[in-house]
GUMARFI-956565 format. One record per residue: residue number from 1; x, y, z of N, C-alpha, C in turn; residue in one letter. Coordinates in pm, whole numbers, plus 50000, padded with zeros to 5 digits. Example, Ala and Ser with C-alpha at 12.3 -4.5 7.8 and 13.67 -1.06 7.14 Angstrom:
% GUMARFI-956565
   bavo   n_east   n_north    n_up   ca_east   ca_north   ca_up   c_east   c_north    c_up   torvex
      1    51319     49431   50780     51230      49550   50780    51320     49670   50780        A
      2    51285     49775   50708     51367      49894   50714    51290     50003   50787        S
% end
This chain:
% GUMARFI-956565
   bavo   n_east   n_north    n_up   ca_east   ca_north   ca_up   c_east   c_north    c_up   torvex
      1    06752     60624   34302     06766      60705   34422    06754     60615   34545        M
      2    06840     60638   34643     06837      60558   34764    06710     60584   34843        S
      3    06652     60474   34897     06531      60486   34978    06570     60490   35125        D
      4    06554     60604   35193     06601      60613   35332    06516     60534   35429        P
      5    06401     60481   35384     06314      60406   35473    06330     60256   35458        H
      6    06425     60212   35377     06432      60071   35344    06474     59988   35465        R
      7    06426     59864   35464     06461      59767   35567    06567     59673   35509        R
      8    06630     59591   35593     06737      59505   35542    06684     59384   35467        P
      9    06655     59401   35338     06617      59292   35250    06700     59305   35123        V
     10    06733     59194   35060     06813      59196   34938    06748     59107   34833        R
     11    06788     59122   34709     06741      59038   34599    06857     58956   34548        T
     12    06836     58827   34534     06943      58738   34492    06968     58743   34342        G
     13    07071     58673   34298     07107      58674   34155    06995     58624   34066        P
     14    06906     58536   34119     06799      58484   34035    06678     58576   34033        D
     15    06690     58693   34096     06582      58791   34092    06480     58776   34201        G
     16    06492     58670   34284     06395      58654   34392    06426     58751   34505        R
     17    06322     58804   34565     06341      58893   34678    06370     58809   34802        R
     18    06483     58834   34866     06516      58760   34987    06424     58802   35100        A
     19    06386     58710   35188     06299      58749   35300    06372     58848   35389        P
     20    06298     58938   35450     06360      59037   35538    06440     58969   35647        G
     21    06559     59019   35672     06642      58961   35775    06576     58975   35912        A
     22    06494     59076   35929     06428      59093   36057    06328     58980   36085        L
     23    06288     58905   35982     06199      58791   36005    06263     58694   36104        T
     24    06394     58674   36090     06463      58584   36181    06465     58642   36321        L
     25    06484     58773   36331     06480      58836   36462    06343     58819   36526        L
     26    06239     58833   36444     06104      58821   36496    06078     58679   36544        L
     27    06127     58581   36468     06110      58443   36511    06183     58418   36642        A
     28    06304     58472   36654     06379      58459   36779    06303     58524   36894        W
     29    06244     58641   36868     06170      58709   36974    06050     58626   37017        A
     30    05980     58567   36918     05862      58488   36952    05899     58365   37033        A
     31    06012     58302   36998     06051      58180   37068    06100     58209   37209        L
     32    06171     58321   37227     06232      58347   37356    06141     58421   37452        T
     33    06038     58487   37401     05955      58564   37492    05807     58530   37481        S
     34    05771     58437   37391     05631      58400   37378    05545     58506   37314        G
     35    05608     58601   37245     05531      58708   37182    05466     58654   37055        V
     36    05336     58676   37040     05266      58629   36920    05284     58728   36807        A
     37    05292     58676   36685     05298      58763   36569    05163     58828   36548        F
     38    05163     58948   36495     05036      59016   36469    05060     59161   36435        G
     39    04952     59229   36410     04960      59370   36375    04991     59451   36499        Q
     40    05083     59543   36487     05117      59627   36601    05001     59718   36636        A
     41    04985     59743   36766     04883      59837   36808    04919     59976   36760        D
     42    04819     60059   36726     04851      60196   36686    04911     60271   36802        P
     43    05007     60362   36775     05070      60436   36884    04968     60521   36958        P
     44    04989     60530   37089     04899      60611   37170    04914     60758   37132        A
     45    04804     60828   37139     04807      60970   37104    04883     61046   37212        E
     46    04975     61128   37170     05058      61202   37265    04973     61306   37338        A
     47    05001     61326   37469     04927      61429   37542    04965     61567   37493        P
     48    04882     61666   37515     04915      61802   37472    05046     61848   37533        P
     49    05122     61923   37457     05250      61977   37502    05224     62115   37564        D
     50    05238     62129   37697     05210      62258   37759    05297     62370   37706        P
     51    05426     62337   37674     05514      62443   37625    05469     62492   37488        S
     52    05418     62400   37404     05371      62442   37272    05245     62527   37285        A
     53    05158     62488   37380     05037      62568   37400    05073     62708   37448        E
     54    05171     62714   37539     05212      62845   37589    05271     62929   37477        A
     55    05351     62864   37389     05413      62939   37279    05308     62992   37183        A
     56    05205     62910   37152     05105      62953   37056    05021     63067   37112        S
     57    05011     63071   37246     04929      63176   37306    05008     63303   37333        A
     58    05138     63300   37305     05222      63413   37343    05207     63532   37249        A
     59    05149     63514   37132     05129      63626   37041    05193     63604   36907        G
     60    05177     63700   36815     05233      63687   36680    05385     63694   36683        P
     61    05445     63633   36580     05591      63629   36574    05642     63732   36474        V
     62    05763     63782   36504     05826      63881   36417    05899     63817   36300        A
     63    05932     63690   36313     06005      63620   36208    06049     63484   36257        G
     64    06136     63420   36179     06181      63284   36208    06333     63282   36220        T
     65    06381     63211   36321     06525      63192   36340    06559     63045   36316        L
     66    06657     63020   36233     06704      62883   36210    06805     62847   36318        A
     67    06780     62740   36391     06873      62688   36491    06891     62540   36466        V
     68    06997     62484   36523     07027      62343   36502    07006     62266   36630        T
     69    06937     62154   36617     06903      62069   36730    07025     62036   36816        E
     70    07011     62051   36947     07115      62013   37042    07052     62009   37180        A
     71    07119     61942   37271     07070      61930   37408    07180     61981   37502        D
     72    07149     62075   37594     07015      62123   37632    06966     62245   37553        P
     73    07055     62312   37480     07015      62430   37404    07055     62412   37258        Q
     74    06970     62456   37164     07008      62445   37023    07121     62541   36988        P
     75    07186     62513   36875     07292      62600   36826    07232     62708   36737        W
     76    07292     62827   36742     07254      62934   36651    07382     62994   36595        I
     77    07379     63032   36467     07496      63095   36405    07520     63231   36470        A
     78    07646     63260   36497     07681      63388   36562    07629     63506   36481        L
     79    07638     63498   36348     07591      63609   36264    07442     63630   36279        S
     80    07365     63519   36290     07219      63531   36308    07186     63589   36444        D
     81    07258     63547   36547     07232      63600   36680    07265     63748   36686        L
     82    07374     63789   36620     07410      63931   36619    07303     64015   36552        A
     83    07247     63965   36440     07140      64039   36374    07017     64048   36462        R
     84    06984     63939   36531     06867      63940   36619    06882     64045   36729        L
     85    07000     64054   36786     07023      64144   36899    07060     64285   36856        L
     86    07088     64304   36726     07141      64432   36682    07279     64455   36740        G
     87    07357     64346   36750     07485      64350   36820    07601     64363   36721        A
     88    07707     64422   36769     07835      64421   36697    07906     64292   36734        E
     89    07957     64222   36634     08031      64099   36662    08172     64111   36608        R
     90    08266     64060   36683     08406      64060   36644    08460     63919   36668        V
     91    08517     63860   36564     08581      63729   36576    08728     63747   36538        V
     92    08816     63724   36636     08959      63737   36614    09025     63608   36659        S
     93    09065     63526   36562     09116      63394   36598    09004     63314   36662        G
     94    09028     63267   36785     08925      63192   36858    08847     63280   36955        D
     95    08876     63408   36959     08807      63498   37051    08683     63558   36984        T
     96    08572     63552   37053     08445      63603   37002    08394     63710   37098        V
     97    08357     63827   37044     08304      63936   37125    08171     63982   37064        V
     98    08069     63994   37149     07939      64049   37110    07910     64170   37197        L
     99    07869     64282   37132     07836      64405   37205    07698     64452   37163        R
    100    07610     64474   37262     07476      64526   37233    07417     64588   37358        A
    101    07362     64710   37345     07291      64778   37453    07372     64784   37581        D
    102    07501     64816   37569     07586      64832   37686    07636     64703   37747        G
    103    07602     64588   37686     07648      64458   37737    07756     64404   37643        V
    104    07865     64354   37702     07974      64296   37623    07997     64153   37671        V
    105    07986     64058   37579     08010      63917   37610    08133     63872   37531        V
    106    08228     63813   37602     08351      63763   37540    08363     63614   37568        T
    107    08391     63537   37465     08403      63392   37479    08509     63340   37383        A
    108    08544     63213   37401     08645      63150   37317    08585     63027   37249        Q
    109    08617     63009   37120     08578      62887   37050    08642     62769   37122        V
    110    08564     62667   37149     08614      62549   37218    08596     62553   37368        G
    111    08543     62664   37420     08525      62677   37565    08379     62711   37596        S
    112    08325     62660   37709     08190      62697   37750    08186     62820   37841        P
    113    08301     62879   37868     08307      62992   37960    08292     63124   37885        D
    114    08219     63216   37944     08200      63349   37886    08218     63453   37995        A
    115    08264     63571   37955     08278      63684   38046    08177     63790   38006        T
    116    08096     63835   38101     07993      63935   38076    08033     64064   38147        V
    117    08033     64174   38072     08070      64303   38129    07975     64409   38076        A
    118    07980     64528   38137     07899      64639   38088    07809     64696   38196        G
    119    07711     64772   38152     07619      64839   38242    07510     64741   38284        D
    120    07539     64665   38390     07450      64557   38433    07419     64569   38582        L
    121    07304     64517   38622     07273      64512   38765    07376     64428   38840        P
    122    07394     64455   38969     07490      64377   39047    07461     64227   39038        P
    123    07568     64149   39024     07555      64004   39020    07544     63946   38881        G
    124    07516     64029   38780     07501      63977   38645    07631     63979   38565        L
    125    07723     64067   38602     07851      64072   38533    07945     63966   38589        A
    126    08047     63932   38511     08148      63837   38555    08151     63712   38469        G
    127    08205     63604   38526     08221      63479   38452    08089     63401   38452        E
    128    08053     63350   38335     07931      63270   38322    07964     63141   38246        R
    129    07896     63034   38283     07914      62905   38214    07800     62885   38115        A
    130    07833     62866   37989     07733      62837   37887    07699     62688   37887        L
    131    07591     62651   37818     07548      62512   37817    07639     62423   37732        S
    132    07720     62483   37644     07810      62406   37558    07921     62498   37508        A
    133    08035     62444   37470     08141      62527   37415    08103     62583   37278        P
    134    08153     62700   37245     08138      62753   37110    08214     62662   37015        L
    135    08167     62653   36890     08237      62569   36793    08226     62629   36655        R
    136    08313     62585   36568     08314      62632   36429    08239     62534   36340        R
    137    08174     62589   36237     08113      62509   36132    08143     62580   36002        S
    138    08247     62535   35933     08291      62606   35813    08344     62743   35852        G
    139    08291     62846   35786     08335      62983   35815    08256     63047   35927        D
    140    08159     62977   35982     08070      63033   36084    08107     62982   36223        E
    141    08078     63065   36324     08090      63022   36463    07949     62993   36514        V
    142    07932     62876   36575     07803      62839   36634    07810     62857   36785        L
    143    07704     62915   36841     07698      62936   36986    07569     62876   37039        V
    144    07568     62827   37164     07442      62777   37220    07346     62894   37241        P
    145    07217     62867   37227     07117      62973   37228    07111     63047   37362        L
    146    07162     62986   37470     07158      63056   37597    07246     63180   37599        D
    147    07334     63197   37500     07409      63323   37489    07312     63440   37475        V
    148    07199     63417   37404     07101      63524   37388    07047     63571   37522        A
    149    07039     63478   37619     06989      63514   37751    07078     63612   37824        G
    150    07206     63616   37791     07297      63710   37855    07264     63854   37816        L
    151    07188     63870   37708     07147      64004   37663    07001     64033   37697        F
    152    06936     63941   37769     06798      63966   37811    06692     63895   37730        G
    153    06731     63806   37638     06632      63729   37561    06583     63612   37647        A
    154    06460     63564   37619     06402      63454   37695    06340     63352   37600        D
    155    06358     63221   37631     06285      63116   37560    06140     63116   37607        R
    156    06048     63099   37512     05906      63085   37542    05864     62950   37488        V
    157    05851     62851   37577     05830      62715   37530    05954     62664   37459        G
    158    05936     62562   37379     06050      62502   37308    06077     62567   37174        D
    159    05980     62637   37117     05992      62680   36978    05974     62830   36959        E
    160    05993     62908   37065     05983      63053   37055    06096     63117   37135        R
    161    06135     63237   37093     06234      63317   37165    06186     63460   37167        L
    162    06185     63521   37286     06151      63663   37298    06279     63743   37311        R
    163    06301     63835   37216     06425      63911   37218    06418     64024   37323        D
    164    06529     64093   37349     06530      64195   37454    06429     64309   37434        P
    165    06388     64332   37309     06290      64438   37283    06146     64389   37297        S
    166    06127     64260   37326     05994      64205   37345    05934     64138   37224        G
    167    06003     64139   37112     05951      64071   36992    05964     63920   37007        R
    168    05867     63849   36951     05864      63703   36960    05911     63644   36828        L
    169    06002     63547   36835     06057      63482   36715    06029     63332   36721        W
    170    05990     63277   36608     05971      63132   36597    06107     63067   36571        A
    171    06134     62957   36639     06258      62883   36618    06232     62767   36523        L
    172    06301     62767   36411     06294      62654   36319    06410     62561   36355        R
    173    06377     62456   36428     06481      62368   36482    06514     62261   36378        I
    174    06633     62271   36323     06676      62179   36218    06754     62063   36280        E
    175    06736     61942   36228     06809      61828   36286    06959     61842   36267        P
    176    07032     61797   36368     07177      61799   36358    07222     61692   36258        A
    177    07336     61718   36194     07392      61617   36104    07424     61493   36186        A
    178    07369     61379   36148     07385      61258   36227    07482     61159   36165        R
    179    07528     61186   36047     07610      61085   35984    07710     61149   35889        V
    180    07829     61094   35890     07929      61125   35786    07968     60991   35728        R
    181    07958     60976   35598     07976      60843   35540    08073     60846   35423        T
    182    08132     60730   35401     08206      60704   35278    08106     60665   35168        D
    183    08151     60667   35041     08070      60603   34938    08048     60456   34977        P
    184    07928     60407   34956     07897      60273   35000    07828     60269   35135        G
    185    07797     60387   35192     07726      60393   35320    07611     60492   35307        A
    186    07500     60461   35373     07382      60549   35372    07323     60560   35510        D
    187    07273     60679   35541     07192      60699   35661    07049     60666   35626        L
    188    06982     60588   35712     06846      60542   35686    06753     60583   35799        L
    189    06624     60590   35768     06520      60618   35867    06411     60512   35850        H
    190    06433     60390   35902     06337      60281   35878    06204     60298   35950        P
    191    06199     60387   36049     06074      60417   36121    06088     60555   36181        A
    192    05978     60623   36209     05987      60758   36267    06071     60757   36395        P
    193    06167     60848   36402     06251      60860   36520    06366     60761   36527        G
    194    06381     60676   36425     06485      60574   36426    06591     60606   36322        V
    195    06716     60602   36362     06827      60623   36270    06901     60491   36254        V
    196    06926     60452   36131     07004      60332   36102    07110     60368   35999        A
    197    07208     60283   35985     07311      60305   35883    07334     60174   35809        V
    198    07360     60185   35679     07388      60067   35597    07526     60084   35534        E
    199    07611     59982   35553     07747      59981   35498    07756     59867   35398        L
    200    07784     59900   35272     07784      59799   35165    07928     59769   35121        R
    201    07958     59641   35111     08093      59596   35077    08088     59490   34968        T
    202    08201     59466   34898     08201      59367   34790    08191     59225   34843        P
    203    08150     59134   34755     08147      58992   34790    08289     58937   34788        S
    204    08302     58813   34834     08433      58747   34830    08485     58739   34687        D
    205    08393     58732   34591     08434      58725   34450    08447     58861   34383        G
    206    08429     58968   34458     08449      59101   34404    08326     59167   34346        G
    207    08207     59109   34368     08084      59174   34320    08059     59300   34404        V
    208    08053     59418   34341     08041      59543   34420    07914     59546   34505        P
    209    07929     59590   34627     07818      59615   34719    07724     59496   34732        E
    210    07778     59376   34725     07695      59256   34736    07646     59236   34879        A
    211    07730     59272   34976     07692      59257   35116    07650     59392   35173        L
    212    07546     59391   35254     07499      59513   35318    07484     59486   35467        A
    213    07557     59564   35548     07546      59554   35694    07460     59670   35742        A
    214    07350     59636   35806     07248      59733   35848    07250     59736   36000        W
    215    07276     59855   36061     07290      59863   36206    07198     59970   36262        A
    216    07140     59940   36380     07049      60031   36446    07067     60013   36597        V
    217    07038     60117   36674     07037      60107   36820    06942     59994   36860        D
    218    06990     59897   36938     06909      59780   36971    06776     59818   37036        L
    219    06778     59916   37126     06653      59948   37196    06552     60016   37105        V
    220    06596     60061   36987     06504      60120   36890    06442     60016   36797        M
    221    06491     59892   36802     06441      59788   36711    06290     59770   36720        A
    222    06227     59779   36840     06081      59762   36844    06004     59869   36767        P
    223    06064     59984   36741     05996      60085   36660    05993     60043   36513        L
    224    06088     59958   36474     06090      59903   36338    06003     59778   36332        V
    225    06015     59693   36434     05940      59567   36442    05875     59561   36580        A
    226    05754     59618   36597     05695      59636   36731    05682     59508   36812        P
    227    05661     59392   36748     05640      59270   36823    05769     59214   36883        W
    228    05882     59280   36862     06006      59238   36929    06026     59308   37063        T
    229    05932     59394   37102     05957      59479   37219    05987     59399   37346        R
    230    05909     59294   37372     05930      59219   37496    06070     59159   37501        A
    231    06115     59101   37390     06248      59041   37387    06356     59145   37402        A
    232    06343     59258   37332     06443      59363   37340    06446     59425   37479        V
    233    06328     59449   37537     06323      59506   37672    06390     59413   37772        D
    234    06367     59282   37757     06431      59186   37849    06582     59190   37833        A
    235    06629     59196   37709     06774      59203   37686    06832     59331   37743        A
    236    06759     59441   37730     06808      59569   37781    06817     59567   37934        A
    237    06719     59502   37998     06724      59493   38144    06845     59412   38189        R
    238    06872     59303   38120     06988      59221   38156    07119     59294   38130        E
    239    07120     59379   38028     07243      59448   37990    07277     59561   38085        A
    240    07179     59614   38158     07205      59725   38248    07250     59849   38173        G
    241    07368     59901   38207     07418      60023   38144    07484     59997   38009        D
    242    07500     59870   37970     07565      59839   37843    07478     59885   37727        A
    243    07542     59926   37619     07472      59971   37499    07505     59875   37385        R
    244    07411     59860   37292     07431      59763   37185    07363     59808   37057        A
    245    07412     59757   36946     07350      59775   36815    07291     59641   36770        L
    246    07183     59649   36694     07133      59533   36621    07196     59537   36483        L
    247    07262     59431   36445     07329      59421   36316    07259     59316   36232        L
    248    07221     59353   36110     07163      59259   36014    07246     59268   35886        V
    249    07303     59155   35845     07386      59153   35724    07317     59065   35620        V
    250    07298     59119   35501     07236      59046   35391    07332     59045   35272        T
    251    07304     58958   35176     07392      58947   35059    07312     58906   34936        S
    252    07354     58957   34822     07295      58914   34695    07366     58789   34642        T
    253    07479     58753   34702     07556      58637   34659    07551     58530   34769        E
    254    07553     58402   34731     07545      58296   34832    07678     58272   34904        P
    255    07667     58212   35023     07783      58163   35100    07891     58269   35118        E
    256    07850     58385   35166     07944      58493   35190    07979     58503   35338        Q
    257    08099     58556   35365     08140      58582   35503    08153     58732   35523        R
    258    08105     58779   35637     08120      58921   35671    08209     58931   35794        H
    259    08304     59026   35796     08396      59034   35910    08332     59088   36037        P
    260    08212     59145   36025     08153      59214   36139    08197     59359   36140        G
    261    08151     59433   36240     08180      59576   36247    08299     59603   36339        L
    262    08374     59707   36302     08470      59768   36394    08407     59898   36443        S
    263    08431     59931   36569     08371      60050   36629    08477     60138   36693        L
    264    08452     60269   36691     08535      60361   36768    08443     60467   36828        R
    265    08415     60456   36959     08327      60555   37023    08390     60694   37026        P
    266    08306     60793   37047     08352      60931   37056    08458     60944   37165        D
    267    08571     61003   37130     08679      61024   37226    08778     60911   37238        G
    268    08748     60794   37180     08840      60680   37189    08946     60691   37080        A
    269    09067     60641   37111     09175      60644   37013    09177     60518   36928        E
    270    09141     60406   36988     09154      60278   36917    09019     60226   36870        A
    271    09021     60155   36758     08903      60085   36705    08893     59949   36773        W
    272    08771     59900   36790     08755      59761   36833    08791     59670   36715        T
    273    08828     59549   36744     08860      59452   36639    08732     59415   36565        E
    274    08741     59401   36433     08624      59363   36354    08565     59233   36405        A
    275    08435     59234   36431     08368      59114   36478    08374     59092   36627        G
    276    08451     59175   36699     08459      59159   36844    08328     59203   36909        A
    277    08292     59140   37019     08174      59175   37097    08045     59153   37017        R
    278    08048     59067   36917     07929      59032   36839    07867     58904   36897        H
    279    07738     58905   36914     07665      58788   36964    07559     58749   36861        E
    280    07579     58637   36796     07489      58594   36688    07352     58557   36744        T
    281    07248     58610   36680     07109      58577   36714    07055     58473   36616        I
    282    07086     58493   36488     07034      58402   36385    07128     58403   36267        A
    283    07126     58294   36191     07212      58284   36074    07356     58254   36113        G
    284    07445     58263   36016     07586      58234   36039    07671     58342   35972        A
    285    07773     58386   36040     07859      58493   35991    07931     58454   35862        Q
    286    07957     58325   35842     08033      58281   35726    07947     58209   35622        D
    287    07814     58225   35631     07726      58160   35533    07607     58252   35501        A
    288    07637     58376   35467     07533      58475   35439    07495     58466   35292        I
    289    07367     58471   35262     07321      58464   35124    07188     58533   35107        G
    290    07130     58528   34985     07003      58595   34959    06891     58552   35052        P
    291    06893     58428   35096     06790      58381   35188    06849     58340   35322        E
    292    06967     58392   35351     07036      58353   35475    07105     58473   35537        A
    293    07027     58564   35598     07090      58679   35665    07163     58636   35792        P
    294    07254     58721   35835     07319      58704   35965    07270     58816   36055        W
    295    07214     58780   36171     07161      58878   36267    07241     58865   36395        V
    296    07291     58978   36446     07375      58974   36566    07351     59099   36650        A
    297    07382     59086   36777     07389      59202   36866    07536     59239   36880        V
    298    07566     59368   36865     07703      59418   36878    07710     59502   37004        V
    299    07782     59453   37104     07792      59525   37231    07900     59631   37223        W
    300    07865     59752   37263     07960      59863   37257    08059     59854   37373        L
    301    08178     59912   37356     08273      59914   37468    08214     59986   37589        P
    302    08262     59951   37706     08214      60011   37831    08225     60163   37825        T
    303    08118     60230   37862     08118      60376   37864    08078     60441   37734        G
    304    08070     60364   37625     08032      60422   37496    07886     60468   37500        A
    305    07859     60578   37433     07725      60636   37433    07675     60649   37290        R
    306    07543     60624   37274     07482      60634   37141    07428     60772   37112        L
    307    07433     60864   37210     07395      61003   37183    07517     61087   37148        D
    308    07630     61021   37126     07752      61087   37077    07796     61018   36948        R
    309    07878     61085   36869     07919      61025   36741    07990     60891   36763        P
    310    07948     60792   36686     08008      60659   36690    08057     60626   36550        L
    311    08184     60593   36539     08239      60553   36410    08221     60402   36392        E
    312    08176     60364   36273     08158      60224   36238    08233     60195   36110        L
    313    08286     60075   36098     08354      60034   35976    08319     59890   35943        A
    314    08293     59866   35815     08278      59731   35762    08379     59722   35648        A
    315    08487     59650   35671     08594      59652   35573    08652     59792   35563        G
    316    08656     59845   35441     08712      59980   35421    08605     60089   35420        T
    317    08478     60051   35435     08368      60148   35432    08339     60195   35574        V
    318    08336     60328   35592     08317      60383   35726    08202     60483   35729        R
    319    08146     60500   35848     08045      60602   35871    08056     60647   36016        A
    320    08017     60771   36041     08010      60825   36176    07866     60865   36202        T
    321    07804     60803   36304     07660      60818   36324    07631     60852   36470        V
    322    07535     60940   36493     07478      60962   36626    07340     60899   36624        T
    323    07323     60788   36696     07200      60710   36687    07086     60767   36771        F
    324    07121     60839   36878     07017      60894   36966    07031     61044   36976        R
    325    06917     61111   36998     06920      61255   37021    06955     61281   37165        R
% end
């Protein structure tokens, strides 16, 4: 079974465990920023969350609603929202209609605009802008949770919703799907809050999955290796608005070459050329082995964002990942 917490280390043909590729990154960090190796300080205790305290004090809950993580409002299935509101729902093509307690909301899949009509106080009827467009997920239509507010529901803190009748519901916020992968690719969680992806490709001699390219948001690297923070922070300051991935490539076979990653940001038509915008930190791209990782920074094209889906390819293996929430 795949270990989602694994770090980029490989075992060579002779059975020896190769040193973690991040060791080279740590050495680079120590040399360039004077950071001493040592045990990371324990994370500071988070301050109390006022919204959570308010939610816990709001009273008992009537039940639980499953919603999907999104910013600024989570997604809720149209069928679940209709049951919550006691609403009639009609889906005809891309047109969605919800009717409850004299209020009628009409919207279109793919659009953030909604029309509100019915027996409403002055100023509440008419065109309204939702926080996100409606979208399809299989046979279901997903709507942003602020649609519930058009019927008189209110958020109470981050994890509660009060329906129009005054009942309180707990929100079970499920993580959004962050990765779509080919065989040979895995989504990893090397540290809490960190998303990485591993793309495995054959060796030059055809050994299956001999090379593994491990990529993570560069600014998240200190959460995996805390003593790199000073070096990464300095690089981020120099980079300004530019975004980058940390790439670590390891191999079970000696003297291997990796082409580097090709990228296609959300909304872009063209892929970047494999290996373009790569800046080597340690090792060599054409001499990767069990004890010789290649570590590089991969700069994203101008305007690319890591909180949107990013397609990555290593050879013929592809994955689509959202690295940040």
